[in-house]
C-alpha positions, 0 to 999 in steps of 0.5 A: 500500500502506498504511504499516501493511501495509508495516511488517508485511511488513518486520517479519514477515520480520525476525522470521523471519530472526532466528528462522532465524539464531538456530536455526542458531547454536543448533544449531551451539552445541549440537552443538559443545558435545559436543566436549570440545576447548578451543573446544567450550564457548566456542561458546555465548558469542556466541549467548548474548550476541547473543540475551539481555540478560544481563550477564557473570555471567549469560552465564558461568552459561548457558555452563556449562549448555547445557540451561538455555541452550536453554530460555532461548533457545527458550521464556523469555518474559522473554527478549525475543529468545527464539524464542517471543517472536519467533514470537509477534510474527511471527504478530501481524504476519501476522495483521493483513495476511492479505489481503496474503500468500498462504494458504500463507505464513500457514499456515506462520507459524501452524504455527511459532507453534503449534509453539513454543507446544506443551507438547510442546516443553518436554517434549522439552527437559526430557527431553534431546531438545533437538537434535530440537526445534531441528532441527524448528524450523529445518526449519520456518523454512527451509520458510517461506523456501521457501514465501514464495519460491515463492508470494509475488508480486513486488510491493511486498509482496515488496520490503518483506519482502525489505528486512526479511529482508536488513537482519536478516541483515546485522545478525546476520552483523555481530554474529556476526563481531564476537563471533568475532573478538573471541576472538582480539582481532581479531589476524589474526596470531594463527593459527587453523586451520579447526576454530577457525572452524567455529562461525562458518561453520556458524552462517552455513551457510558451512563447505562453501562455505569448503572449496570456494572457499578454498584457502590456509591463511590461515584468519583472512583467508579466513573474514573475506573470506568473511563480509564481502566475498564477493558470492557467499556468501548470508550475507556482509555484501556480499551482504546489502547488495547485496540491500537495494540492489536492493529499496530501488531498487524501493520508491523507484521505485514510491513516490517518497517525498519523502525518496528522495534523502536515503535513497538517499545514506545507503544509498549511503555505507553500501554504499560503505563495504563495496563498496570496502573491503579488509583494509588499510582495515580494518587502518587503522580497526581491525576492531571499529571498522569493524564497529561503524560498519557496524552503526551506519550500517545501523541508522540507515538502517533507522530512516530507511527506517521514517520514510519508509515506515511513518510512524514519528515 
């Protein structure tokens, strides 16, 4: 496979995973903003900080204006992480490698592109029907995931697409967990009930999972365990890294790059830092430091992966 094609495969799924994650967070923030309780409006802050380059004052202003926040996150071309910009980039990647993806995958990417560029969506947002527009885009992103899973052959294309998907998912989870636990100053003794954590759990599609699998009332620890260490939760850091490990082994075995041992060792250190960690370890290093270290190591690994397979300088 040409390095250009592998690069496009990798970034196509990174962009679509980012789109799905952002839309799920946006849907959660919009719905919870209707709650007049003390945490209702604060659910916008992590989303705005992650998906905009705004300073503190800009973030505060958007938090006060949910409709403006939705417009900025979905359609503002000046925001390099807006859904419109991300889906335009995804389509460019897909368009350049149509021979390497299935017809159904291309059609769904193209459909998403036309949905976000349709003037009707701007009208929906202006008319106050934002939630319908958000849900429509989210369903189509989920449809892309299903179509890709059911039509793409399990070869090198699939491996590079999956690497992009799970690296992006892991980064999004780390960012969101960090933002949410920052609101309690990373203090696990600052007891919060399940309603306090519903924004985080809904944003990761993990609220129902939590209610079914965690029985104690120590929600601060339980939520952290679910989103960091639980190997069965599809959006946990541990699960995402286990998937990266699987597909990294596949591409290294197939391609045998000269840097394979350095690449495997680099990822092995990152993976071990999560696989063999526990809350005592996190307490000693500090939760923000632990999350930042994990994020930094994952970004370094992603750059090394790109240099090995995509001919980046």
